N, C-alpha and C positions, 0 to 999 in steps of 0.2 A: 746679876747686877747691870744698871744699864751702863753702856759707857759712849761717851760722845767725842765722836771724831768727824772732821770734814771730810765728805765724798771726793776721792782725788778727782783731777781734771785732767791727768797722765794716765796713759796705759801703764797696766802694770802685770808683770807676768811673775807669777807667786811659785816656787821652788818647794813644794812640800818636805822634799829630800833634805835641802837645805833646813828648813827649820827643826827637821828632827833631829838632825844631826847637833844642833847647838844645846839641845835639852839632854838632861841626865836622866834616869829610870823615870819610868811613870809611878804617880802620875801627874801630868800636868798637862794643862792648857793655853792657849795664845791667841786673844782676839785677833783677827787677821783685817778686815776690810767693810765698812757700810758702801749698799748701794743706792741709796737713798731711799729704800723701801724695805732691806733687811738690817741685822747685824750677821757676819760671818765669821767664824773663827773655828779653831782645831781642839780636838782633845783626845789626848792617849791616856788610854788605861791599860793595867795590868790584870791579865787573867784572873777572875774572882772578886775585883772592884765591882761595885755597885752602887748609881747615885740614888740622892733620895728622891723617892715619886712625888710628883707636883703635875700641877693644873696650871695651863695659861686658857684664861677664861674668853680671850676673845681675836686671838688667830692660832693658825694652825704653825709648828713648829715640824721641821724634819731635815733629815738626816743625809750625807753622802759617807757609807763606809767605804775606807780608803785601803786598811790593812786589817786582819783575823775577824773573828767570829765575835759578834753582842748577841744578847736575845735581848728584845723589846717586852713587857708586858703593857699594854696601852686598854684602857677603859677594862672591860669584864671580858675582853674577846681572848681566847687562848695566846700564849706566846708566840712573838715572831723569832726567829732566828735569821740573823741577816749576815752576808759577809762582804768581803770586797767587789766593790761594781755596783752593790744594790743599794737601794733608794728607800727610806723609809718615813714614813708621814706619820703624825699624831691631828687627828682633828682636833678643832678648840673644844673645849669643856671636857676631855678625856685626861684622866688621870695616866701617867705614865712612868716608869721605871727601866731604869737602862742596866744591863749586867753582860762586861766580857768574858767570855767563856773561851774555850779550847788552849791552848799551848804560847801562844804570843800574842803582844800586847795589841789592841785595838788603836786605829785612828778614825777617828771620825768628823766631820764636817759638822757643824750643827747652821742653821739657818731659821733665825728668830726674827721677830718684831723689834724694831729700839726701845719700847717700852718693857721690854721682857722682864720677869721677875719669878723666882722661883718660891715665892711665900705660901702660895696656895697649895693646901694640901687635899689627900683625899685616901679613901681606903677602898683597896679591891676588894668586890662581891667574892665571897666563898663558890657561889654558882655560875660558871662561864656562861658566857651567850654566845648563839652562834655567830661566827665572825658574818662581817657584810661581803658580799660579791667581790672580791678581788682577781677575779678572773681577766678583767681588761682594766688598761688606765684609763684615763687619770685620776688623780685622789685615790689610789689604792692604799690600803696601808704597808705596803711594801710589794716594790719593784725590784724581781730579780734579775740580776743581768744575764745568768745562765739563762733563764725562762726566756727570757726576750730575746735572745740571739738566736735561739732556737725556734722561736714564733715567726720572727721575721727573715731569717736565711739570708739570702747574699742581699748587700746595699746596692744602689741606696735604699735609704728610710730613714724615716723621721716618724717619732710617737710621741703623744703628751703625757709624761707621768703626773705634772702637777698641772692644775689650772683652778686659782682661785680667785679672792679678791684685789690679793697683794703680786700676785706670781705669776708666769706659765713656766714651766720646765720642759724643754723639748730634749728628749735623748736622739742624737743624731746618728746612723752607722752610715760610714762610708768607707769605701775601699781606695786603696791606691791609684793615684790620680784624680782622683774626683774633687772637687773644689765646689765653694757655695756660689750665688751670684752677689757680688760686691754691693754693699749697699752701708746704710745707716740709720740710726733712730733718732729723731730729733728732739725727743724728751725723756729720755731714759736709759740709762748705764744697764750693759748685757756683762756679764761674764759667763765662764765656760769652766768646768771642770771635766778635764780628761781623763776617761774611766780604761781608756786602752788606747794604744796606737799611739802615733807620730803625729804632729800637724805643723804650720806654718803659717802663722798671721801676719799679714800685711794689713798695718794700722795707718791711716792719714797716708800723708805724703811724705817720702823722705826723711823716715823712720826705719830705724834696724829692725830687719826681719825677726820676730819672736817663732823661735823653735821650742815647740811645746811636747812634752812626754807626758806617758801615763802618770797620774798622780800632780800633774800641775795644774795650776788655775790661770787664766788669762782674762784680764780686766778692762774694756774699752767704755772710756766713757761715752755720752750723749754727744751725738752731733759727727762723731769720728767714723769715718768709711772704712770696713775691713772685709777685708777678701782669704778667706781661709781653706787651705788645701792639706788632704791628706796623702804622706808622703810616706809612710814605712808601709812597710809587706803586710798583709793580712788587712781586718778591719779595724778603722780606727771607731772609737765612740768618744760622743764630746755630750755633755749634758748643758745646754744652754737656757739660762735663767736670763729672762726678760719681766716686764711688768705684765700686768694682764690683758693691756692692748695689743701689744707685739707689733707696733705700726713699723715697718718696711719702707724707704727710701732707696730706688734703686737708681735713678737719675737726675741730675741736675737741670734736667727740663722739667723736673716736675714743680710747678710753679706755687705749689700749697704748701709747700715747705721748704722750710733753710737749706741752703746747702749746704755740704759737709764742712767741716771743720778741720784743716790742713796739723 
């Protein structure tokens, strides 16, 4: 069902742990926020629960697993098993169903289009097709957090997990003390899911520091300058979601773009 809500003009710090604490036993879901391109929400399912298979004809739907183990059936490909920290992408026009497995409830963020509905059905073939090459991102069916950490090793590093007509999603690995270059985006909102570690976000001017940890989401409206630091021990991982243009402005001396908003 499509939900309409204005995009926030203020920074947001969403603590998934607080949302979970206010709910009773699964299943439940909560719509979280729009970013101007997507609706973002949270779904909690108990082991054994499965959604109704459906198709989105004109957009890619994707998910970020925050807890538990989940099996996806996408198109006629072999099943995909994902766990906490993994990203799963279903290409448009592909039937998909989702089932929680294991011993604990699952939590997953869903990212879909504002016009999304679940009315289009489809049948899975009894003959499986070879999975497409998913050895390298972006636009993989599955991006495994564990495999990416093994592949890239010590930070700093950045890799794109999704790049389509609406979104670019980059996974950023930093060690303690590493920072980004402070910047702003003149015409789109950016948000991050923290998949591992602890980070601070300095947003705008004279605003409280946002201290984010694994499972948190930080949303920054367009035009607001932001400076991000990895402050915890070990590797921090944050998935940054922008529009497909991904324009960054680093200095107020850039006459081609408006100055940052405080």
